[in-house]
DRENKE-697701 format. One record per residue (C-alpha): residue number from 1; residue in one letter; chain; x, y, z. Coordinates in steps of 0.2 Angstrom, whole numbers, plus 5000, padded with zeros to 4 digits. Layout:
DRENKE-697701
[NUM; 'A'; 'A'; [X; Y; Z]];
...
This chain:
DRENKE-697701
[1; 'M'; 'A'; [5193; 4921; 5340]];
[2; 'S'; 'A'; [5210; 4924; 5333]];
[3; 'D'; 'A'; [5219; 4908; 5340]];
[4; 'F'; 'A'; [5209; 4896; 5329]];
[5; 'K'; 'A'; [5204; 4885; 5343]];
[6; 'Q'; 'A'; [5186; 4885; 5337]];
[7; 'L'; 'A'; [5191; 4880; 5320]];
[8; 'D'; 'A'; [5201; 4865; 5327]];
[9; 'A'; 'A'; [5186; 4860; 5337]];
[10; 'L'; 'A'; [5174; 4861; 5322]];
[11; 'L'; 'A'; [5185; 4851; 5311]];
[12; 'Q'; 'A'; [5188; 4838; 5324]];
[13; 'K'; 'A'; [5169; 4837; 5327]];
[14; 'Y'; 'A'; [5167; 4833; 5308]];
[15; 'V'; 'A'; [5179; 4818; 5310]];
[16; 'D'; 'A'; [5171; 4813; 5327]];
[17; 'D'; 'A'; [5154; 4813; 5318]];
[18; 'G'; 'A'; [5161; 4801; 5305]];
[19; 'L'; 'A'; [5169; 4811; 5291]];
[20; 'P'; 'A'; [5185; 4801; 5286]];
[21; 'G'; 'A'; [5197; 4816; 5286]];
[22; 'C'; 'A'; [5199; 4834; 5282]];
[23; 'G'; 'A'; [5212; 4848; 5281]];
[24; 'C'; 'A'; [5212; 4867; 5280]];
[25; 'V'; 'A'; [5225; 4880; 5276]];
[26; 'I'; 'A'; [5222; 4899; 5279]];
[27; 'A'; 'A'; [5234; 4911; 5273]];
[28; 'K'; 'A'; [5236; 4930; 5272]];
[29; 'R'; 'A'; [5248; 4940; 5260]];
[30; 'G'; 'A'; [5260; 4925; 5258]];
[31; 'E'; 'A'; [5260; 4920; 5277]];
[32; 'I'; 'A'; [5251; 4904; 5283]];
[33; 'L'; 'A'; [5240; 4908; 5297]];
[34; 'Y'; 'A'; [5232; 4891; 5300]];
[35; 'E'; 'A'; [5236; 4874; 5294]];
[36; 'N'; 'A'; [5229; 4858; 5302]];
[37; 'Y'; 'A'; [5223; 4840; 5297]];
[38; 'F'; 'A'; [5211; 4829; 5305]];
[39; 'G'; 'A'; [5206; 4811; 5304]];
[40; 'Y'; 'A'; [5213; 4798; 5292]];
[41; 'S'; 'A'; [5218; 4796; 5274]];
[42; 'D'; 'A'; [5214; 4778; 5276]];
[43; 'V'; 'A'; [5201; 4774; 5289]];
[44; 'E'; 'A'; [5202; 4755; 5289]];
[45; 'N'; 'A'; [5221; 4755; 5293]];
[46; 'K'; 'A'; [5220; 4771; 5304]];
[47; 'V'; 'A'; [5233; 4780; 5293]];
[48; 'A'; 'A'; [5233; 4798; 5299]];
[49; 'L'; 'A'; [5229; 4812; 5287]];
[50; 'K'; 'A'; [5245; 4823; 5284]];
[51; 'R'; 'A'; [5250; 4838; 5273]];
[52; 'E'; 'A'; [5257; 4827; 5260]];
[53; 'N'; 'A'; [5241; 4818; 5256]];
[54; 'V'; 'A'; [5232; 4823; 5241]];
[55; 'F'; 'A'; [5213; 4824; 5237]];
[56; 'R'; 'A'; [5202; 4823; 5221]];
[57; 'Q'; 'A'; [5197; 4841; 5217]];
[58; 'A'; 'A'; [5182; 4837; 5205]];
[59; 'S'; 'A'; [5175; 4854; 5201]];
[60; 'L'; 'A'; [5187; 4864; 5211]];
[61; 'T'; 'A'; [5198; 4861; 5196]];
[62; 'K'; 'A'; [5189; 4875; 5188]];
[63; 'V'; 'A'; [5197; 4888; 5198]];
[64; 'A'; 'A'; [5214; 4883; 5191]];
[65; 'M'; 'A'; [5207; 4880; 5173]];
[66; 'Y'; 'A'; [5198; 4897; 5172]];
[67; 'T'; 'A'; [5213; 4906; 5180]];
[68; 'A'; 'A'; [5224; 4899; 5165]];
[69; 'G'; 'A'; [5210; 4905; 5153]];
[70; 'M'; 'A'; [5210; 4922; 5160]];
[71; 'M'; 'A'; [5229; 4923; 5159]];
[72; 'L'; 'A'; [5227; 4919; 5140]];
[73; 'F'; 'A'; [5213; 4932; 5139]];
[74; 'E'; 'A'; [5225; 4946; 5146]];
[75; 'Q'; 'A'; [5238; 4940; 5133]];
[76; 'G'; 'A'; [5226; 4944; 5119]];
[77; 'K'; 'A'; [5224; 4926; 5114]];
[78; 'F'; 'A'; [5205; 4928; 5112]];
[79; 'L'; 'A'; [5190; 4940; 5116]];
[80; 'M'; 'A'; [5175; 4935; 5126]];
[81; 'S'; 'A'; [5164; 4940; 5111]];
[82; 'D'; 'A'; [5173; 4928; 5099]];
[83; 'P'; 'A'; [5161; 4915; 5092]];
[84; 'L'; 'A'; [5165; 4898; 5098]];
[85; 'Y'; 'A'; [5165; 4891; 5081]];
[86; 'E'; 'A'; [5181; 4900; 5077]];
[87; 'Y'; 'A'; [5189; 4887; 5089]];
[88; 'F'; 'A'; [5177; 4872; 5086]];
[89; 'P'; 'A'; [5170; 4873; 5068]];
[90; 'E'; 'A'; [5157; 4860; 5072]];
[91; 'Y'; 'A'; [5148; 4873; 5084]];
[92; 'R'; 'A'; [5144; 4885; 5070]];
[93; 'D'; 'A'; [5126; 4880; 5066]];
[94; 'M'; 'A'; [5119; 4876; 5084]];
[95; 'K'; 'A'; [5101; 4872; 5088]];
[96; 'K'; 'A'; [5091; 4874; 5104]];
[97; 'M'; 'A'; [5076; 4866; 5113]];
[98; 'V'; 'A'; [5060; 4876; 5114]];
[99; 'V'; 'A'; [5046; 4869; 5125]];
[100; 'R'; 'A'; [5029; 4873; 5118]];
[101; 'P'; 'A'; [5014; 4877; 5130]];
[102; 'D'; 'A'; [5008; 4859; 5127]];
[103; 'G'; 'A'; [5025; 4852; 5133]];
[104; 'E'; 'A'; [5031; 4846; 5117]];
[105; 'V'; 'A'; [5049; 4851; 5112]];
[106; 'D'; 'A'; [5054; 4860; 5095]];
[107; 'I'; 'A'; [5072; 4860; 5089]];
[108; 'V'; 'A'; [5076; 4876; 5081]];
[109; 'P'; 'A'; [5092; 4886; 5076]];
[110; 'V'; 'A'; [5099; 4898; 5089]];
[111; 'D'; 'A'; [5097; 4916; 5086]];
[112; 'K'; 'A'; [5115; 4920; 5091]];
[113; 'P'; 'A'; [5131; 4910; 5090]];
[114; 'L'; 'A'; [5139; 4903; 5106]];
[115; 'T'; 'A'; [5153; 4914; 5112]];
[116; 'V'; 'A'; [5169; 4912; 5123]];
[117; 'K'; 'A'; [5159; 4922; 5136]];
[118; 'N'; 'A'; [5146; 4908; 5136]];
[119; 'I'; 'A'; [5158; 4895; 5141]];
[120; 'F'; 'A'; [5167; 4906; 5154]];
[121; 'N'; 'A'; [5151; 4910; 5163]];
[122; 'M'; 'A'; [5141; 4894; 5160]];
[123; 'T'; 'A'; [5128; 4901; 5149]];
[124; 'T'; 'A'; [5129; 4889; 5134]];
[125; 'G'; 'A'; [5114; 4878; 5138]];
[126; 'H'; 'A'; [5125; 4862; 5142]];
[127; 'P'; 'A'; [5122; 4853; 5158]];
[128; 'Y'; 'A'; [5133; 4839; 5163]];
[129; 'E'; 'A'; [5129; 4822; 5156]];
[130; 'M'; 'A'; [5127; 4814; 5173]];
[131; 'I'; 'A'; [5128; 4796; 5169]];
[132; 'M'; 'A'; [5143; 4791; 5179]];
[133; 'G'; 'A'; [5134; 4784; 5194]];
[134; 'F'; 'A'; [5132; 4799; 5205]];
[135; 'M'; 'A'; [5115; 4804; 5200]];
[136; 'P'; 'A'; [5102; 4800; 5186]];
[137; 'V'; 'A'; [5099; 4809; 5170]];
[138; 'R'; 'A'; [5086; 4822; 5173]];
[139; 'H'; 'A'; [5088; 4836; 5160]];
[140; 'P'; 'A'; [5082; 4833; 5142]];
[141; 'T'; 'A'; [5098; 4840; 5136]];
[142; 'A'; 'A'; [5108; 4829; 5147]];
[143; 'E'; 'A'; [5098; 4814; 5140]];
[144; 'A'; 'A'; [5103; 4820; 5123]];
[145; 'M'; 'A'; [5121; 4822; 5128]];
[146; 'A'; 'A'; [5121; 4804; 5135]];
[147; 'K'; 'A'; [5114; 4798; 5119]];
[148; 'A'; 'A'; [5128; 4807; 5109]];
[149; 'M'; 'A'; [5141; 4801; 5120]];
[150; 'K'; 'A'; [5136; 4783; 5120]];
[151; 'P'; 'A'; [5147; 4778; 5105]];
[152; 'L'; 'A'; [5162; 4785; 5114]];
[153; 'R'; 'A'; [5159; 4776; 5130]];
[154; 'E'; 'A'; [5156; 4760; 5121]];
[155; 'K'; 'A'; [5173; 4761; 5113]];
[156; 'G'; 'A'; [5181; 4764; 5129]];
[157; 'H'; 'A'; [5194; 4778; 5130]];
[158; 'F'; 'A'; [5190; 4795; 5122]];
[159; 'T'; 'A'; [5199; 4811; 5120]];
[160; 'L'; 'A'; [5192; 4828; 5126]];
[161; 'R'; 'A'; [5192; 4834; 5107]];
[162; 'E'; 'A'; [5181; 4818; 5103]];
[163; 'Q'; 'A'; [5169; 4822; 5117]];
[164; 'I'; 'A'; [5168; 4841; 5112]];
[165; 'K'; 'A'; [5164; 4835; 5094]];
[166; 'A'; 'A'; [5150; 4823; 5100]];
[167; 'V'; 'A'; [5142; 4836; 5111]];
[168; 'S'; 'A'; [5141; 4848; 5096]];
[169; 'E'; 'A'; [5127; 4837; 5089]];
[170; 'V'; 'A'; [5116; 4841; 5105]];
[171; 'P'; 'A'; [5103; 4855; 5105]];
[172; 'L'; 'A'; [5106; 4868; 5118]];
[173; 'A'; 'A'; [5094; 4869; 5133]];
[174; 'F'; 'A'; [5091; 4887; 5129]];
[175; 'E'; 'A'; [5096; 4902; 5119]];
[176; 'P'; 'A'; [5115; 4905; 5122]];
[177; 'G'; 'A'; [5117; 4918; 5136]];
[178; 'S'; 'A'; [5099; 4918; 5142]];
[179; 'A'; 'A'; [5101; 4907; 5157]];
[180; 'H'; 'A'; [5115; 4900; 5168]];
[181; 'L'; 'A'; [5117; 4881; 5168]];
[182; 'Y'; 'A'; [5132; 4873; 5177]];
[183; 'G'; 'A'; [5140; 4859; 5166]];
[184; 'F'; 'A'; [5149; 4855; 5150]];
[185; 'A'; 'A'; [5154; 4873; 5147]];
[186; 'S'; 'A'; [5170; 4869; 5157]];
[187; 'E'; 'A'; [5175; 4855; 5145]];
[188; 'L'; 'A'; [5173; 4867; 5131]];
[189; 'T'; 'A'; [5184; 4879; 5141]];
[190; 'A'; 'A'; [5197; 4865; 5143]];
[191; 'G'; 'A'; [5196; 4862; 5125]];
[192; 'L'; 'A'; [5199; 4881; 5121]];
[193; 'L'; 'A'; [5215; 4880; 5131]];
[194; 'E'; 'A'; [5221; 4865; 5121]];
[195; 'V'; 'A'; [5217; 4874; 5104]];
[196; 'I'; 'A'; [5226; 4890; 5110]];
[197; 'Y'; 'A'; [5241; 4882; 5119]];
[198; 'G'; 'A'; [5243; 4867; 5107]];
[199; 'K'; 'A'; [5245; 4855; 5121]];
[200; 'P'; 'A'; [5233; 4844; 5132]];
[201; 'A'; 'A'; [5224; 4855; 5145]];
[202; 'E'; 'A'; [5232; 4845; 5158]];
[203; 'L'; 'A'; [5249; 4851; 5152]];
[204; 'V'; 'A'; [5243; 4869; 5150]];
[205; 'L'; 'A'; [5238; 4869; 5169]];
[206; 'K'; 'A'; [5255; 4861; 5173]];
[207; 'E'; 'A'; [5265; 4874; 5163]];
[208; 'M'; 'A'; [5255; 4890; 5166]];
[209; 'L'; 'A'; [5251; 4887; 5185]];
[210; 'F'; 'A'; [5258; 4872; 5194]];
[211; 'E'; 'A'; [5276; 4874; 5189]];
[212; 'P'; 'A'; [5278; 4893; 5191]];
[213; 'L'; 'A'; [5269; 4892; 5208]];
[214; 'G'; 'A'; [5279; 4878; 5215]];
[215; 'M'; 'A'; [5264; 4867; 5217]];
[216; 'E'; 'A'; [5274; 4851; 5217]];
[217; 'S'; 'A'; [5259; 4840; 5223]];
[218; 'S'; 'A'; [5247; 4846; 5210]];
[219; 'A'; 'A'; [5242; 4839; 5193]];
[220; 'N'; 'A'; [5228; 4832; 5183]];
[221; 'F'; 'A'; [5236; 4815; 5182]];
[222; 'L'; 'A'; [5246; 4803; 5193]];
[223; 'F'; 'A'; [5265; 4805; 5193]];
[224; 'G'; 'A'; [5279; 4801; 5206]];
[225; 'D'; 'A'; [5271; 4795; 5222]];
[226; 'L'; 'A'; [5254; 4804; 5221]];
[227; 'E'; 'A'; [5245; 4788; 5220]];
[228; 'E'; 'A'; [5252; 4782; 5236]];
[229; 'R'; 'A'; [5248; 4799; 5244]];
[230; 'L'; 'A'; [5230; 4800; 5237]];
[231; 'V'; 'A'; [5217; 4798; 5251]];
[232; 'K'; 'A'; [5204; 4784; 5250]];
[233; 'N'; 'A'; [5189; 4788; 5240]];
[234; 'Y'; 'A'; [5174; 4786; 5252]];
[235; 'H'; 'A'; [5156; 4785; 5248]];
[236; 'L'; 'A'; [5142; 4787; 5260]];
[237; 'V'; 'A'; [5129; 4772; 5259]];
[238; 'R'; 'A'; [5112; 4779; 5254]];
[239; 'G'; 'A'; [5100; 4779; 5269]];
[240; 'K'; 'A'; [5114; 4780; 5282]];
[241; 'N'; 'A'; [5122; 4794; 5291]];
[242; 'L'; 'A'; [5140; 4798; 5294]];
[243; 'G'; 'A'; [5145; 4789; 5310]];
[244; 'D'; 'A'; [5132; 4774; 5307]];
[245; 'E'; 'A'; [5140; 4757; 5307]];
[246; 'G'; 'A'; [5144; 4752; 5289]];
[247; 'A'; 'A'; [5140; 4770; 5282]];
[248; 'L'; 'A'; [5156; 4771; 5272]];
[249; 'T'; 'A'; [5161; 4761; 5257]];
[250; 'I'; 'A'; [5176; 4763; 5245]];
[251; 'A'; 'A'; [5174; 4768; 5227]];
[252; 'S'; 'A'; [5176; 4753; 5215]];
[253; 'P'; 'A'; [5192; 4752; 5205]];
[254; 'Q'; 'A'; [5182; 4755; 5189]];
[255; 'M'; 'A'; [5175; 4771; 5196]];
[256; 'E'; 'A'; [5192; 4777; 5202]];
[257; 'A'; 'A'; [5200; 4773; 5185]];
[258; 'A'; 'A'; [5187; 4784; 5176]];
[259; 'H'; 'A'; [5193; 4800; 5186]];
[260; 'V'; 'A'; [5211; 4797; 5191]];
[261; 'G'; 'A'; [5225; 4790; 5181]];
[262; 'K'; 'A'; [5241; 4794; 5172]];
[263; 'L'; 'A'; [5243; 4807; 5158]];
[264; 'G'; 'A'; [5232; 4802; 5144]];
[265; 'E'; 'A'; [5223; 4788; 5152]];
[266; 'V'; 'A'; [5207; 4797; 5159]];
[267; 'S'; 'A'; [5194; 4800; 5146]];
[268; 'G'; 'A'; [5189; 4818; 5142]];
[269; 'F'; 'A'; [5197; 4832; 5154]];
[270; 'A'; 'A'; [5205; 4824; 5170]];
[271; 'R'; 'A'; [5202; 4834; 5186]];
[272; 'V'; 'A'; [5216; 4840; 5197]];
[273; 'I'; 'A'; [5223; 4831; 5212]];
[274; 'T'; 'A'; [5231; 4842; 5225]];
[275; 'N'; 'A'; [5231; 4846; 5244]];
[276; 'P'; 'A'; [5226; 4862; 5254]];
[277; 'Y'; 'A'; [5245; 4867; 5256]];
[278; 'D'; 'A'; [5248; 4867; 5237]];
[279; 'Y'; 'A'; [5231; 4874; 5232]];
[280; 'T'; 'A'; [5234; 4888; 5244]];
[281; 'K'; 'A'; [5248; 4894; 5233]];
[282; 'L'; 'A'; [5236; 4897; 5218]];
[283; 'M'; 'A'; [5223; 4905; 5230]];
[284; 'Q'; 'A'; [5236; 4916; 5237]];
[285; 'M'; 'A'; [5241; 4922; 5220]];
[286; 'L'; 'A'; [5223; 4926; 5216]];
[287; 'A'; 'A'; [5220; 4935; 5233]];
[288; 'N'; 'A'; [5236; 4946; 5231]];
[289; 'G'; 'A'; [5234; 4954; 5214]];
[290; 'G'; 'A'; [5241; 4940; 5203]];
[291; 'V'; 'A'; [5258; 4939; 5213]];
[292; 'Y'; 'A'; [5265; 4925; 5223]];
[293; 'N'; 'A'; [5282; 4924; 5231]];
[294; 'G'; 'A'; [5287; 4939; 5222]];
[295; 'Q'; 'A'; [5282; 4933; 5205]];
[296; 'R'; 'A'; [5268; 4940; 5195]];
[297; 'L'; 'A'; [5258; 4928; 5185]];
[298; 'M'; 'A'; [5243; 4938; 5180]];
[299; 'G'; 'A'; [5236; 4956; 5182]];
[300; 'R'; 'A'; [5226; 4962; 5196]];
[301; 'K'; 'A'; [5213; 4970; 5185]];
[302; 'T'; 'A'; [5211; 4953; 5176]];
[303; 'I'; 'A'; [5207; 4945; 5193]];
[304; 'D'; 'A'; [5194; 4959; 5196]];
[305; 'L'; 'A'; [5186; 4955; 5179]];
[306; 'M'; 'A'; [5186; 4936; 5183]];
[307; 'R'; 'A'; [5177; 4939; 5200]];
[308; 'T'; 'A'; [5164; 4952; 5193]];
[309; 'N'; 'A'; [5146; 4945; 5192]];
[310; 'T'; 'A'; [5141; 4941; 5174]];
[311; 'L'; 'A'; [5123; 4935; 5178]];
[312; 'T'; 'A'; [5107; 4945; 5178]];
[313; 'E'; 'A'; [5096; 4947; 5193]];
[314; 'E'; 'A'; [5083; 4935; 5185]];
[315; 'Q'; 'A'; [5096; 4922; 5182]];
[316; 'L'; 'A'; [5103; 4924; 5200]];
[317; 'K'; 'A'; [5086; 4921; 5207]];
[318; 'R'; 'A'; [5083; 4906; 5196]];
[319; 'D'; 'A'; [5100; 4897; 5198]];
[320; 'F'; 'A'; [5108; 4904; 5214]];
[321; 'H'; 'A'; [5093; 4903; 5226]];
[322; 'N'; 'A'; [5098; 4888; 5237]];
[323; 'N'; 'A'; [5107; 4890; 5254]];
[324; 'Y'; 'A'; [5124; 4885; 5248]];
[325; 'L'; 'A'; [5125; 4898; 5234]];
[326; 'A'; 'A'; [5115; 4912; 5242]];
[327; 'G'; 'A'; [5123; 4929; 5241]];
[328; 'Y'; 'A'; [5135; 4924; 5227]];
[329; 'G'; 'A'; [5135; 4929; 5209]];
[330; 'Y'; 'A'; [5145; 4920; 5195]];
[331; 'G'; 'A'; [5159; 4928; 5186]];
[332; 'Y'; 'A'; [5171; 4919; 5174]];
[333; 'G'; 'A'; [5172; 4901; 5181]];
[334; 'V'; 'A'; [5170; 4907; 5199]];
[335; 'R'; 'A'; [5157; 4912; 5211]];
[336; 'T'; 'A'; [5159; 4929; 5219]];
[337; 'L'; 'A'; [5151; 4936; 5235]];
[338; 'M'; 'A'; [5138; 4950; 5232]];
[339; 'D'; 'A'; [5127; 4950; 5247]];
[340; 'K'; 'A'; [5134; 4945; 5264]];
[341; 'Y'; 'A'; [5116; 4945; 5272]];
[342; 'A'; 'A'; [5108; 4934; 5259]];
[343; 'G'; 'A'; [5123; 4922; 5260]];
[344; 'Q'; 'A'; [5124; 4921; 5279]];
[345; 'H'; 'A'; [5143; 4925; 5275]];
[346; 'N'; 'A'; [5155; 4934; 5287]];
[347; 'G'; 'A'; [5168; 4937; 5274]];
[348; 'S'; 'A'; [5171; 4951; 5262]];
[349; 'I'; 'A'; [5161; 4957; 5247]];
[350; 'G'; 'A'; [5170; 4951; 5231]];
[351; 'A'; 'A'; [5178; 4936; 5239]];
[352; 'F'; 'A'; [5178; 4922; 5226]];
[353; 'G'; 'A'; [5181; 4904; 5223]];
[354; 'W'; 'A'; [5172; 4887; 5220]];
[355; 'T'; 'A'; [5169; 4870; 5227]];
[356; 'G'; 'A'; [5171; 4852; 5221]];
[357; 'G'; 'A'; [5159; 4837; 5221]];
[358; 'S'; 'A'; [5171; 4827; 5232]];
[359; 'G'; 'A'; [5171; 4839; 5246]];
[360; 'T'; 'A'; [5184; 4853; 5242]];
[361; 'W'; 'A'; [5181; 4871; 5244]];
[362; 'A'; 'A'; [5192; 4887; 5241]];
[363; 'E'; 'A'; [5190; 4906; 5242]];
[364; 'A'; 'A'; [5201; 4921; 5239]];
[365; 'D'; 'A'; [5198; 4938; 5247]];
[366; 'P'; 'A'; [5208; 4951; 5238]];
[367; 'S'; 'A'; [5202; 4965; 5250]];
[368; 'E'; 'A'; [5211; 4956; 5264]];
[369; 'G'; 'A'; [5224; 4946; 5254]];
[370; 'V'; 'A'; [5217; 4931; 5262]];
[371; 'S'; 'A'; [5214; 4913; 5256]];
[372; 'I'; 'A'; [5205; 4899; 5264]];
[373; 'V'; 'A'; [5206; 4881; 5257]];
[374; 'Y'; 'A'; [5197; 4866; 5264]];
[375; 'M'; 'A'; [5197; 4848; 5258]];
[376; 'H'; 'A'; [5189; 4831; 5261]];
[377; 'N'; 'A'; [5184; 4817; 5249]];
[378; 'L'; 'A'; [5167; 4810; 5252]];
[379; 'Q'; 'A'; [5152; 4807; 5240]];
[380; 'P'; 'A'; [5139; 4814; 5242]];
[381; 'N'; 'A'; [5150; 4828; 5250]];
[382; 'L'; 'A'; [5137; 4835; 5262]];
[383; 'E'; 'A'; [5144; 4852; 5257]];
[384; 'E'; 'A'; [5130; 4863; 5264]];
[385; 'Y'; 'A'; [5134; 4856; 5282]];
[386; 'H'; 'A'; [5153; 4855; 5281]];
[387; 'H'; 'A'; [5158; 4870; 5270]];
[388; 'L'; 'A'; [5146; 4884; 5277]];
[389; 'R'; 'A'; [5151; 4880; 5295]];
[390; 'M'; 'A'; [5169; 4879; 5291]];
[391; 'R'; 'A'; [5168; 4895; 5280]];
[392; 'N'; 'A'; [5160; 4906; 5294]];
[393; 'T'; 'A'; [5171; 4899; 5308]];
[394; 'A'; 'A'; [5187; 4902; 5297]];
[395; 'Y'; 'A'; [5182; 4920; 5293]];
[396; 'G'; 'A'; [5178; 4922; 5312]];
[397; 'C'; 'A'; [5196; 4918; 5316]];
[398; 'L'; 'A'; [5203; 4932; 5306]];
[399; 'E'; 'A'; [5208; 4948; 5315]];
């Protein structure tokens, strides 16, 4: 299947079935093997999706952010064993939630301090606050985080540092390191970059990664004509399927402004805006030992550490048991393939990457020097349907 016709057919079917638009780039050792775009950046006005269009990355931002973190790690800026309070003093005397047999919750001191490793592998016990309209608050710690954040949200704009300080008052969901819980650890990691680099995290990524890699359409903020090139932010109406009449709505200006804006305008840590062509440069660097276009940005051994599973078998069974994450472990800010059979995955052991809540997906395969980057913007993103089919078809096209 090396002519990629099957991948073209699949992505066209996504659009025919109602997905607004999608793009995919596959590269190997610096050469683009496949690049194509389907559907629209603006469905209502029938504006065709092109390479130049950019997408909201949501959590796919983490690949770039944790890459920058690992670059600082190999420069000796910190150790994974460093207590977090060395960088954020208010995190010195943390407490945790302990559930009694009768269901009541006790708040007690933690046995060990939070460490940098905990924020890199999401074992801090911080979920996401989840009050931004995507899903209801469900976790007791998330409820406590929402309560702690309420004064900041009521005042309007707030900085990442203010957010980190507010969350320091929240009891952890468990003893640090004892479980994996995806969430606010990424904000703490962004804060660590700021402390070490002495600049906003958005500028850290720009100076450490986007500029050296020539990622001219990538940033955590709007600049130049990025806003004009940004695809529309579509939402699937609850109870409807893609392709149904009236199934898609546009995000409100208020919701959009909460996530996309100019430098310093978005509260907390702003996520990346980019496209498959640009993000492929980052993923190719990671797939090829830290080198892109003849320039070395980080060490091959550091990338190997980044993609090494850090979770116990028990933690994997509890937290990576669904179809979407099956077969993967979790390293430092990225998932890493450990079991091809369990993951119904036809790629390579050790391939690593992440995904984004708006429908973005990227993976690097160092054993082949291959990267795959796929993007659409839709909430909910229907990731299990779109990403897993795309992933297996894309890998099937490789010789």
